[in-house]
Backbone bond lengths (Angstrom), bond angles and torsions (degrees), N, CA, C in turn:
res aa  C-N    CA-C-N  psi(-1)  N-CA   C-N-CA  omega(-1)  CA-C   N-CA-C  phi
1 M - - - 1.456 - - 1.533 109.77 -
2 S 1.312 116.05 145.34 1.453 121.29 -178.17 1.520 110.95 -78.21
3 L 1.333 114.66 166.63 1.454 120.29 178.71 1.519 111.08 -63.17
4 I 1.329 116.83 -34.86 1.464 121.10 179.86 1.525 110.59 -62.46
5 H 1.340 116.46 -43.04 1.461 120.02 178.94 1.538 110.71 -63.87
6 C 1.333 115.83 -40.33 1.467 119.06 179.82 1.526 111.33 -64.95
7 L 1.330 116.39 -43.94 1.458 119.96 179.72 1.520 111.39 -65.86
8 R 1.330 116.30 -36.95 1.464 119.92 178.61 1.533 110.32 -65.44
9 A 1.327 116.08 -41.30 1.464 119.45 178.19 1.520 111.23 -66.13
10 L 1.336 116.28 -41.28 1.466 120.75 178.57 1.523 110.50 -61.44
11 R 1.326 116.21 -44.44 1.467 120.23 179.50 1.522 110.80 -61.98
12 G 1.328 117.01 -40.42 1.455 120.22 -179.84 1.519 112.71 -66.08
13 I 1.336 116.77 -40.86 1.464 120.48 -179.28 1.521 110.87 -68.65
14 V 1.338 116.49 -42.54 1.461 120.24 178.83 1.530 110.62 -65.44
15 A 1.346 116.13 -42.85 1.469 119.81 179.81 1.530 110.60 -63.08
16 R 1.317 117.20 -38.90 1.467 120.64 179.23 1.523 110.83 -64.09
17 E 1.331 116.66 -41.46 1.460 119.91 179.86 1.523 111.08 -67.73
18 L 1.337 116.55 -38.86 1.460 120.06 178.44 1.527 111.61 -66.27
19 L 1.334 116.61 -41.63 1.455 119.83 178.17 1.527 111.43 -64.42
20 R 1.309 115.53 -39.61 1.468 119.31 177.26 1.521 110.40 -62.62
21 F 1.318 116.42 -40.33 1.463 120.51 179.80 1.525 111.43 -67.81
22 I 1.334 116.94 -41.03 1.464 121.43 -179.97 1.519 111.08 -63.18
23 H 1.334 116.79 -40.57 1.458 120.66 -178.25 1.529 112.31 -76.70
24 Q 1.318 116.89 -15.87 1.466 120.26 178.25 1.527 108.60 -104.64
25 R 1.335 116.02 74.47 1.462 120.18 -175.61 1.527 112.22 -63.32
26 E 1.327 115.93 -32.08 1.460 117.96 -179.92 1.522 111.27 -64.69
27 R 1.334 117.22 -26.58 1.459 120.55 177.15 1.520 110.78 -65.65
28 F 1.327 116.77 -41.09 1.461 120.99 178.47 1.522 110.45 -66.84
29 V 1.332 116.44 -43.25 1.462 120.42 -179.38 1.523 110.58 -63.49
30 S 1.336 116.88 -45.95 1.461 119.72 -179.27 1.518 111.73 -65.36
31 A 1.341 116.60 -33.22 1.460 119.84 178.77 1.522 111.47 -65.36
32 L 1.342 117.26 -28.52 1.463 121.30 179.58 1.523 112.25 -90.79
33 V 1.330 117.21 -37.13 1.465 120.40 -175.46 1.520 110.60 -63.33
34 R 1.315 116.68 -42.45 1.467 120.09 -175.72 1.530 112.21 -58.69
35 P 1.331 119.81 -55.87 1.469 118.61 179.43 1.524 113.57 -68.67
36 L 1.335 117.57 -29.83 1.463 119.38 179.62 1.519 111.28 -67.86
37 V 1.327 117.18 -37.04 1.468 120.34 176.16 1.519 109.66 -61.54
38 W 1.338 116.09 -43.88 1.462 119.74 177.80 1.525 110.75 -62.53
39 L 1.320 116.64 -39.70 1.461 120.24 -177.43 1.525 111.53 -69.62
40 F 1.333 117.23 -45.65 1.462 120.96 -174.39 1.524 112.73 -79.49
41 V 1.322 116.97 -36.71 1.466 120.68 -172.93 1.524 111.72 -101.05
42 F 1.326 115.85 -55.66 1.466 119.82 -174.65 1.527 111.24 -64.66
43 A 1.347 116.60 -43.79 1.461 119.51 -178.31 1.516 111.56 -63.13
44 A 1.329 116.73 -38.77 1.461 120.05 179.48 1.524 111.38 -63.65
45 G 1.326 115.88 -37.40 1.450 119.20 -179.21 1.514 113.96 -78.08
46 M 1.352 116.79 -27.62 1.454 120.26 -174.72 1.522 112.96 -100.17
47 R 1.318 118.13 -0.96 1.469 119.22 -177.50 1.516 111.04 -58.83
48 S 1.324 117.29 -38.69 1.460 120.35 -178.08 1.522 112.01 -67.42
49 T 1.340 117.28 -24.49 1.461 120.62 -179.63 1.519 111.14 -71.06
50 L 1.332 116.22 -46.81 1.459 120.21 -179.54 1.516 111.40 -85.83
51 G 1.318 115.96 -33.99 1.445 119.83 -178.67 1.514 111.93 70.63
52 L 1.310 115.06 -162.98 1.448 121.21 175.11 1.521 107.43 -96.87
53 S 1.335 116.38 103.23 1.454 120.90 -170.06 1.513 111.04 -122.44
54 P 1.342 116.76 147.21 1.462 119.68 175.94 1.524 110.16 -75.05
55 I 1.321 117.18 111.07 1.459 121.96 -175.37 1.524 109.49 -125.03
56 P 1.331 117.97 127.14 1.458 119.28 175.04 1.514 109.28 -62.44
57 P 1.333 120.34 152.14 1.460 125.78 8.72 1.519 113.75 -89.85
58 Y 1.307 117.08 7.21 1.456 119.06 -170.38 1.521 112.75 -80.67
59 E 1.355 116.67 -28.21 1.463 121.31 -176.93 1.531 110.90 54.20
60 T 1.297 116.07 36.64 1.450 121.07 179.61 1.524 107.85 -151.79
61 Y 1.303 116.79 176.77 1.458 120.58 -179.41 1.522 109.71 -88.86
62 I 1.328 115.78 130.32 1.462 120.60 -176.09 1.525 109.25 -131.95
63 L 1.305 115.17 162.52 1.458 121.42 174.82 1.518 110.04 -79.22
64 Y 1.322 115.47 156.04 1.455 120.52 -179.68 1.523 111.25 -62.12
65 E 1.351 117.01 -35.52 1.466 120.27 178.55 1.522 111.15 -59.25
66 D 1.324 116.62 -39.11 1.463 120.20 178.84 1.525 110.71 -67.00
67 Y 1.330 115.93 -34.51 1.457 118.53 -177.75 1.526 112.16 -71.32
68 I 1.335 117.11 -44.53 1.466 118.23 -173.42 1.527 113.13 -82.40
69 T 1.333 118.50 -10.35 1.462 119.38 -179.61 1.524 112.43 -56.68
70 P 1.342 120.88 -45.63 1.463 119.15 175.61 1.527 112.88 -61.06
71 G 1.338 116.24 -34.83 1.461 118.84 177.00 1.511 112.24 -64.97
72 L 1.340 116.40 -36.92 1.458 120.30 178.04 1.528 111.33 -71.97
73 I 1.329 116.98 -31.14 1.467 120.15 172.23 1.529 109.43 -62.37
74 G 1.334 115.58 -43.97 1.458 119.25 175.92 1.512 111.97 -61.53
75 M 1.341 116.95 -35.32 1.460 120.30 177.05 1.524 110.78 -61.38
76 I 1.325 116.95 -42.68 1.458 120.67 178.92 1.522 110.17 -59.43
77 Q 1.319 116.15 -45.82 1.462 119.60 -178.05 1.523 111.81 -70.67
78 L 1.323 116.93 -34.69 1.461 120.23 178.59 1.516 110.88 -64.62
79 F 1.327 117.16 -47.98 1.459 120.60 179.45 1.531 110.55 -67.14
80 N 1.321 117.05 -34.39 1.458 119.00 177.47 1.525 110.89 -66.03
81 G 1.342 116.77 -38.50 1.460 119.66 176.10 1.515 112.17 -63.07
82 M 1.336 116.05 -39.15 1.461 119.20 177.52 1.526 111.26 -69.65
83 Q 1.341 116.33 -34.41 1.459 120.35 177.25 1.526 110.58 -65.05
84 S 1.322 116.29 -37.73 1.459 119.71 177.06 1.517 111.28 -64.88
85 S 1.336 115.87 -38.07 1.463 118.35 177.85 1.520 110.82 -67.52
86 L 1.342 116.58 -33.33 1.462 119.88 175.74 1.524 110.70 -62.56
87 S 1.329 116.56 -41.58 1.458 119.26 179.38 1.516 111.40 -66.20
88 M 1.339 117.20 -31.68 1.469 120.43 176.61 1.521 110.26 -64.97
89 V 1.337 116.47 -43.33 1.466 120.19 178.54 1.524 110.12 -64.43
90 Y 1.327 116.48 -41.94 1.471 120.59 179.07 1.528 110.58 -62.73
91 D 1.328 116.75 -45.37 1.467 119.97 179.89 1.525 111.19 -63.37
92 R 1.322 116.52 -34.03 1.459 119.33 179.11 1.520 110.88 -69.01
93 E 1.338 117.03 -39.58 1.461 120.20 179.00 1.525 111.76 -69.37
94 M 1.334 116.82 -35.49 1.458 121.05 -178.24 1.529 113.06 -82.83
95 G 1.325 116.77 -10.54 1.460 119.87 179.10 1.512 114.24 94.28
96 N 1.351 117.74 -5.42 1.459 119.52 179.94 1.527 111.56 -66.69
97 M 1.321 116.25 -33.74 1.454 119.91 -179.37 1.523 111.52 -64.77
98 R 1.330 117.25 -36.52 1.457 120.51 179.10 1.525 110.58 -62.44
99 T 1.336 115.78 -41.94 1.466 119.92 179.23 1.522 111.02 -62.72
100 L 1.324 116.52 -38.34 1.460 120.69 -178.59 1.523 111.69 -71.12
101 L 1.321 116.30 -45.17 1.453 119.92 -172.87 1.519 113.90 -76.78
102 V 1.323 118.70 -16.47 1.471 120.30 178.23 1.526 111.40 -89.99
103 S 1.331 117.75 3.90 1.462 120.19 176.97 1.524 109.14 -68.31
104 P 1.338 117.88 161.08 1.469 120.39 -178.30 1.521 114.21 -69.33
105 L 1.310 118.09 -9.96 1.462 120.76 178.95 1.526 110.35 -73.15
106 P 1.336 117.63 149.10 1.471 120.27 178.99 1.524 111.38 -58.55
107 R 1.313 115.24 143.37 1.456 120.09 -178.33 1.532 111.50 -62.09
108 W 1.330 116.86 -38.89 1.458 119.83 179.92 1.531 111.34 -63.37
109 F 1.336 116.38 -35.84 1.453 119.56 179.56 1.523 110.60 -66.89
110 L 1.308 117.54 -39.93 1.456 121.18 179.60 1.525 111.09 -65.48
111 L 1.327 116.45 -38.99 1.455 119.99 178.41 1.529 111.01 -68.30
112 V 1.324 116.42 -39.90 1.465 119.89 177.31 1.528 110.38 -65.43
113 A 1.329 117.27 -39.54 1.463 121.00 177.50 1.530 110.64 -62.29
114 K 1.322 116.26 -41.83 1.463 120.18 176.83 1.523 110.78 -63.11
115 L 1.326 115.71 -38.75 1.452 121.28 179.12 1.528 110.75 -65.79
116 L 1.321 116.99 -44.09 1.465 121.21 177.91 1.530 111.10 -62.48
117 A 1.324 116.12 -39.48 1.464 119.89 179.67 1.522 110.87 -62.15
118 G 1.322 116.68 -43.65 1.459 119.65 178.60 1.517 112.47 -64.47
119 T 1.330 116.94 -36.58 1.461 120.83 178.64 1.519 111.26 -67.78
120 V 1.332 116.38 -41.48 1.465 120.39 178.33 1.525 110.81 -60.08
121 V 1.318 116.64 -36.84 1.464 120.50 179.37 1.530 111.40 -68.21
122 S 1.318 117.32 -33.02 1.466 120.06 -175.62 1.523 112.81 -74.21
123 V 1.331 118.08 -28.62 1.468 120.89 -174.86 1.534 112.46 -62.66
124 P 1.349 120.07 -48.59 1.474 118.39 177.47 1.524 113.39 -60.60
125 Q 1.321 117.34 -32.06 1.455 120.02 177.69 1.531 110.61 -63.65
126 V 1.321 115.91 -41.72 1.467 120.36 -179.75 1.525 110.85 -63.86
127 Y 1.323 116.86 -46.36 1.461 119.20 -177.68 1.534 111.54 -70.04
128 A 1.318 117.69 -30.66 1.466 119.72 173.76 1.528 110.24 -64.67
129 F 1.326 116.53 -41.77 1.466 120.76 176.49 1.521 111.03 -62.54
130 L 1.329 117.47 -43.55 1.461 120.85 179.21 1.528 111.70 -64.99
131 G 1.344 116.22 -33.59 1.455 119.79 177.50 1.516 111.89 -64.43
132 I 1.335 116.40 -42.32 1.472 119.67 177.52 1.522 110.46 -68.73
133 A 1.338 116.39 -40.16 1.461 120.22 179.78 1.525 111.29 -64.37
134 W 1.327 117.15 -29.67 1.468 120.74 178.21 1.525 111.38 -60.36
135 F 1.331 116.03 -43.66 1.462 120.02 179.42 1.524 111.70 -71.62
136 Y 1.341 116.34 -20.16 1.455 120.58 176.72 1.530 111.04 -80.92
137 G 1.323 116.78 -11.82 1.459 120.67 178.34 1.509 114.58 109.53
138 V 1.346 117.57 -0.64 1.464 121.15 177.60 1.523 107.24 -90.85
139 Q 1.318 116.17 98.73 1.462 121.30 -171.67 1.520 110.03 -127.16
140 A 1.314 115.55 117.10 1.453 121.66 175.25 1.525 109.18 -88.27
141 P 1.331 118.38 166.39 1.468 120.12 174.30 1.523 110.26 -58.58
142 P 1.344 118.30 136.51 1.474 120.61 -177.30 1.521 114.78 -51.10
143 P 1.358 120.24 -41.38 1.475 118.24 178.25 1.529 113.14 -62.60
144 G 1.329 116.06 -23.76 1.456 119.39 -178.96 1.520 113.35 -64.63
145 Y 1.331 116.84 -30.11 1.462 119.84 -179.52 1.531 110.97 -67.73
146 L 1.330 116.32 -31.08 1.464 119.69 175.78 1.518 111.23 -79.14
147 A 1.335 116.37 -40.59 1.464 120.35 178.45 1.517 111.45 -66.30
148 L 1.314 116.66 -20.96 1.462 121.03 -179.22 1.522 112.63 -69.71
149 L 1.333 117.86 -28.04 1.462 121.20 -172.86 1.534 113.15 -57.55
150 P 1.342 120.31 -50.23 1.480 118.14 178.21 1.523 112.71 -59.69
151 A 1.334 116.34 -37.80 1.462 119.35 178.56 1.527 110.90 -64.34
152 L 1.334 117.00 -39.24 1.464 120.68 178.19 1.523 111.18 -64.10
153 L 1.311 116.85 -39.22 1.463 119.74 179.92 1.526 110.99 -65.58
154 L 1.328 116.62 -43.56 1.461 119.71 -178.88 1.522 111.51 -68.74
155 T 1.328 117.12 -47.28 1.461 119.47 -179.32 1.530 111.06 -68.28
156 G 1.341 116.98 -35.73 1.459 119.40 177.10 1.516 111.68 -64.15
157 L 1.331 117.02 -39.47 1.458 120.74 177.63 1.527 110.91 -65.81
158 M 1.330 117.07 -40.87 1.458 120.07 -179.13 1.520 111.84 -65.60
159 L 1.338 116.56 -47.41 1.465 119.86 -179.87 1.524 111.37 -70.05
160 G 1.333 116.57 -33.60 1.462 119.35 174.76 1.511 111.96 -66.38
161 A 1.347 116.52 -37.53 1.466 120.03 177.62 1.528 110.73 -64.87
162 L 1.327 116.27 -35.21 1.471 119.33 174.91 1.521 110.50 -63.04
163 G 1.333 116.48 -45.27 1.462 119.46 177.01 1.515 111.97 -62.80
164 L 1.331 116.61 -37.08 1.461 121.01 177.89 1.524 110.70 -63.73
165 L 1.320 115.40 -40.97 1.468 119.73 177.55 1.519 110.96 -63.89
166 L 1.326 116.86 -43.98 1.463 120.20 -179.91 1.525 111.44 -63.45
167 S 1.332 116.39 -36.23 1.464 119.37 -178.38 1.520 112.19 -64.62
168 S 1.347 117.62 -23.39 1.462 119.99 178.26 1.525 111.36 -73.51
169 F 1.348 117.02 -16.69 1.460 120.96 179.01 1.529 112.31 -97.49
170 I 1.335 117.37 -20.74 1.459 121.16 -175.03 1.518 109.57 -87.47
171 E 1.320 117.58 121.65 1.458 121.57 -177.69 1.520 112.43 -92.21
172 Q 1.328 117.82 -30.94 1.456 121.07 -176.07 1.515 110.39 -134.05
173 L 1.338 115.19 152.44 1.461 120.42 -179.98 1.521 112.00 -61.12
174 E 1.348 116.11 -30.52 1.459 119.77 -176.90 1.527 111.63 -64.30
175 N 1.328 117.24 -23.93 1.457 120.86 -178.42 1.522 112.62 -84.19
176 F 1.326 116.31 -7.82 1.456 119.19 -172.86 1.527 112.26 -67.88
177 A 1.338 117.03 -39.05 1.470 120.16 -179.05 1.517 111.07 -60.77
178 G 1.325 116.95 -40.68 1.457 120.21 178.16 1.513 112.28 -63.71
179 V 1.322 116.56 -40.13 1.461 120.51 178.73 1.522 110.30 -65.79
180 M 1.328 116.96 -39.33 1.468 120.51 177.98 1.524 110.52 -59.24
181 N 1.323 116.71 -46.83 1.458 120.20 -179.32 1.521 111.80 -65.56
182 F 1.325 116.07 -33.32 1.461 121.31 -176.06 1.527 112.08 -79.43
183 V 1.329 117.36 -27.46 1.467 121.25 -174.07 1.524 112.20 -109.30
184 I 1.325 117.39 -52.14 1.460 120.16 -170.92 1.520 112.24 -64.86
185 F 1.311 117.26 -53.13 1.458 119.25 -172.91 1.524 113.05 -68.05
186 P 1.351 119.94 -42.68 1.477 117.38 173.71 1.525 112.60 -60.52
187 M 1.336 117.78 -40.45 1.461 120.18 179.74 1.528 110.40 -62.63
188 F 1.315 116.69 -40.30 1.465 120.02 -176.75 1.522 111.96 -72.88
189 F 1.321 117.49 -47.91 1.459 120.16 -174.66 1.525 112.22 -76.58
190 M 1.334 117.97 -28.71 1.465 120.37 175.98 1.525 109.44 -93.53
191 S 1.310 116.22 54.86 1.458 121.58 -178.68 1.518 108.90 -147.07
192 T 1.324 115.50 -178.60 1.460 121.35 177.85 1.524 111.56 -92.90
193 A 1.322 117.45 18.39 1.466 120.51 -179.02 1.523 111.41 -66.86
194 L 1.316 117.68 -34.69 1.466 121.40 -175.78 1.517 113.26 -107.42
195 Y 1.333 117.81 -31.19 1.455 121.81 -178.26 1.522 109.85 -137.78
196 P 1.321 117.62 147.82 1.468 119.78 175.96 1.519 111.02 -71.09
197 L 1.332 116.01 162.44 1.460 120.51 -176.51 1.528 112.09 -61.16
198 W 1.337 116.55 -37.69 1.465 118.04 -178.34 1.522 111.08 -65.02
199 K 1.322 117.08 -32.37 1.462 120.50 178.26 1.527 110.48 -72.14
200 I 1.339 116.31 -38.35 1.468 120.44 177.89 1.522 110.33 -66.48
201 Q 1.330 116.99 -39.15 1.462 120.68 -178.46 1.518 111.62 -64.12
202 E 1.317 117.21 -32.29 1.463 120.66 178.29 1.519 112.07 -63.81
203 S 1.348 116.25 -31.75 1.463 119.68 -176.22 1.521 112.84 -93.71
204 S 1.348 117.91 -36.16 1.459 120.13 -175.90 1.528 110.50 -157.93
205 P 1.341 117.92 111.58 1.477 119.88 176.61 1.527 112.74 -61.33
206 L 1.341 117.17 -35.56 1.455 119.98 179.28 1.526 110.75 -65.36
207 L 1.330 115.97 -45.45 1.462 119.97 178.32 1.526 110.58 -64.11
208 H 1.310 116.63 -34.02 1.466 120.61 176.75 1.522 111.19 -61.51
209 T 1.336 116.62 -43.41 1.471 120.92 178.78 1.512 110.94 -64.77
210 L 1.334 116.55 -44.54 1.463 120.04 179.41 1.525 111.09 -63.21
211 A 1.330 116.36 -40.96 1.457 119.94 -179.71 1.521 111.36 -67.65
212 H 1.316 116.67 -36.09 1.467 120.10 -178.19 1.523 111.31 -65.91
213 Y 1.334 117.11 -39.90 1.467 120.85 -177.59 1.525 113.20 -94.03
214 N 1.312 116.91 3.30 1.458 121.36 176.83 1.538 109.20 -72.89
215 P 1.333 119.33 121.14 1.471 120.05 -179.78 1.522 112.92 -57.27
216 F 1.317 116.52 -31.11 1.461 119.16 178.99 1.525 110.97 -65.99
217 S 1.338 117.56 -36.02 1.466 120.64 177.05 1.516 110.77 -59.88
218 Q 1.320 116.42 -45.86 1.457 119.55 -178.97 1.523 111.44 -67.93
219 A 1.331 117.00 -33.07 1.468 119.91 175.24 1.519 110.41 -64.17
220 V 1.331 116.14 -42.63 1.466 120.65 178.72 1.519 110.94 -64.64
221 E 1.336 117.14 -41.32 1.461 120.15 -179.91 1.523 110.89 -65.90
222 L 1.312 117.35 -37.67 1.462 120.39 176.95 1.525 110.22 -62.46
223 I 1.321 116.68 -43.09 1.468 121.52 177.06 1.519 110.55 -65.00
224 R 1.318 116.79 -43.52 1.472 121.32 -176.98 1.523 111.35 -61.16
225 F 1.319 116.94 -46.87 1.460 120.10 -179.74 1.532 110.49 -67.30
226 A 1.345 116.61 -42.82 1.470 119.74 -177.97 1.512 111.55 -63.33
227 L 1.333 116.88 -36.98 1.461 120.49 -178.44 1.523 111.50 -63.40
228 Y 1.326 116.26 -25.37 1.461 120.31 178.82 1.529 111.63 -109.29
229 G 1.339 115.49 26.14 1.454 121.51 170.59 1.508 115.61 73.06
230 Q 1.345 117.62 23.62 1.454 120.48 179.62 1.524 109.57 -123.43
231 F 1.316 115.34 161.79 1.468 121.21 -177.37 1.518 109.44 -118.21
232 N 1.321 116.26 125.86 1.462 122.74 177.60 1.522 107.92 -102.77
233 A 1.318 116.67 99.52 1.467 121.47 -174.77 1.527 111.44 -64.19
234 Y 1.333 116.98 -41.19 1.468 119.52 -179.19 1.520 111.33 -63.83
235 A 1.336 116.47 -45.66 1.462 120.08 179.94 1.530 110.67 -63.65
236 C 1.332 116.80 -37.69 1.462 120.24 178.73 1.522 111.29 -64.87
237 A 1.341 116.62 -45.39 1.463 120.38 -179.92 1.528 110.89 -65.32
238 Y 1.326 116.72 -41.43 1.462 121.27 -179.28 1.527 110.50 -65.15
239 T 1.327 116.97 -43.57 1.462 121.42 179.59 1.522 111.02 -65.54
240 T 1.326 116.94 -40.31 1.465 120.69 177.98 1.519 111.07 -63.87
241 A 1.331 117.14 -42.98 1.462 120.96 178.73 1.529 110.79 -63.08
242 A 1.342 116.45 -40.95 1.470 119.94 178.12 1.521 110.63 -65.13
243 L 1.331 117.54 -38.44 1.462 121.51 177.43 1.519 110.53 -60.49
244 V 1.330 117.67 -47.58 1.466 121.49 -179.51 1.529 110.25 -62.35
245 L 1.330 116.34 -41.82 1.460 120.72 -179.09 1.525 111.58 -65.61
246 F 1.330 117.28 -49.82 1.464 121.18 -178.29 1.531 111.30 -65.28
247 L 1.327 116.21 -42.81 1.461 119.33 -178.44 1.514 111.05 -67.48
248 G 1.328 116.94 -41.97 1.467 119.89 177.55 1.524 111.54 -61.10
249 A 1.332 116.85 -42.75 1.462 120.51 178.62 1.526 111.01 -66.80
250 A 1.343 117.65 -35.33 1.463 120.73 178.73 1.520 111.14 -67.27
251 V 1.335 116.77 -40.98 1.466 120.12 178.21 1.528 110.31 -61.98
252 I 1.323 116.16 -41.45 1.466 119.60 176.73 1.524 110.25 -66.03
253 G 1.336 116.32 -39.88 1.460 119.78 -179.33 1.509 113.25 -63.44
254 Y 1.337 117.26 -30.54 1.460 120.95 179.29 1.526 112.56 -93.78
255 N 1.326 116.43 4.87 1.462 120.12 175.40 1.519 108.88 -84.81
256 P 1.343 119.24 115.50 1.468 120.71 -175.35 1.517 114.10 -64.43
257 S 1.313 117.94 -17.10 1.460 120.29 -178.44 1.522 113.02 -95.63
258 K 1.368 116.58 -11.66 1.460 119.26 -175.36 1.520 113.50 -129.30
259 G 1.319 117.08 -35.74 1.457 119.82 -167.92 1.506 114.51 -99.55
260 M 1.336 115.06 -152.24 1.455 122.27 -175.75 1.514 112.23 -67.27
261 M 1.336 117.64 -24.12 1.459 119.63 179.74 1.525 110.74 -62.26
262 Q 1.357 116.20 -33.98 1.450 119.20 178.29 1.513 111.29 -67.56
263 K 1.336 117.22 -38.93 1.449 120.72 179.45 1.516 112.53 -69.32
264 K 1.330 115.67 -21.42 1.461 120.27 178.57 1.528 111.21 -94.41
265 G 1.310 115.59 14.16 1.455 118.69 178.14 1.515 113.08 75.09
266 G 1.365 116.32 29.06 1.461 119.05 -179.78 1.492 114.02 75.96
267 K 1.329 117.77 11.47 1.469 121.31 -178.76 1.508 110.17 -67.87
268 Q 1.330 118.10 128.41 1.435 122.78 -179.89 1.510 110.30 -130.63
């Protein structure tokens, strides 16, 4: 297939995801309400626990609201990745996925296009959240909002690839809630989204190890540094490696001759 055909297919998949998002206004509202509740309520209650502490990358004393904001950005992208996987399961049950995957375009390209579409949808949600947080007093340096964009694209792709991988294992929509509880909440709470690693290490060395190697932690750290105009090379490399791993496993999972589709009798 030519480059023109690939770009046309990519545009169609992204446009379809954007239209679906626009028509589902409650999805946008829920994506903002969840992190805002954590920011307005949870941060106010937990500020005394963390206090004003010197936390990298700032090397200065910051408020707890400033610290958890990158974690809440990661929460938006994590839930958006799971929402994208839900739509994959829905499309498979309704037969839309079969129509997409039997096209002459490579299956991996279609999955990557779907992944890009989900990431594009998550970016406006993040900036809308940051806009509301700005009026609440959580204000990063202005250049940081621009430097944040590449980090959002990389972390959104990684978390979306995880959701894509999970969708290859989920056969019915009814099973999705269980997967969310099993994957999303452990990933979020066993990470640096709410507390820095040094604080976690004080309470539990085992939890510290799990949080350090949690891909979501590294995604949050990449966002945290980027928001304040700095680059975390380790977090970037770790997130990129996780993206390649999750995406490669998802492509295999959607291969009817090798992955989970074969175990499901070729059901797509």
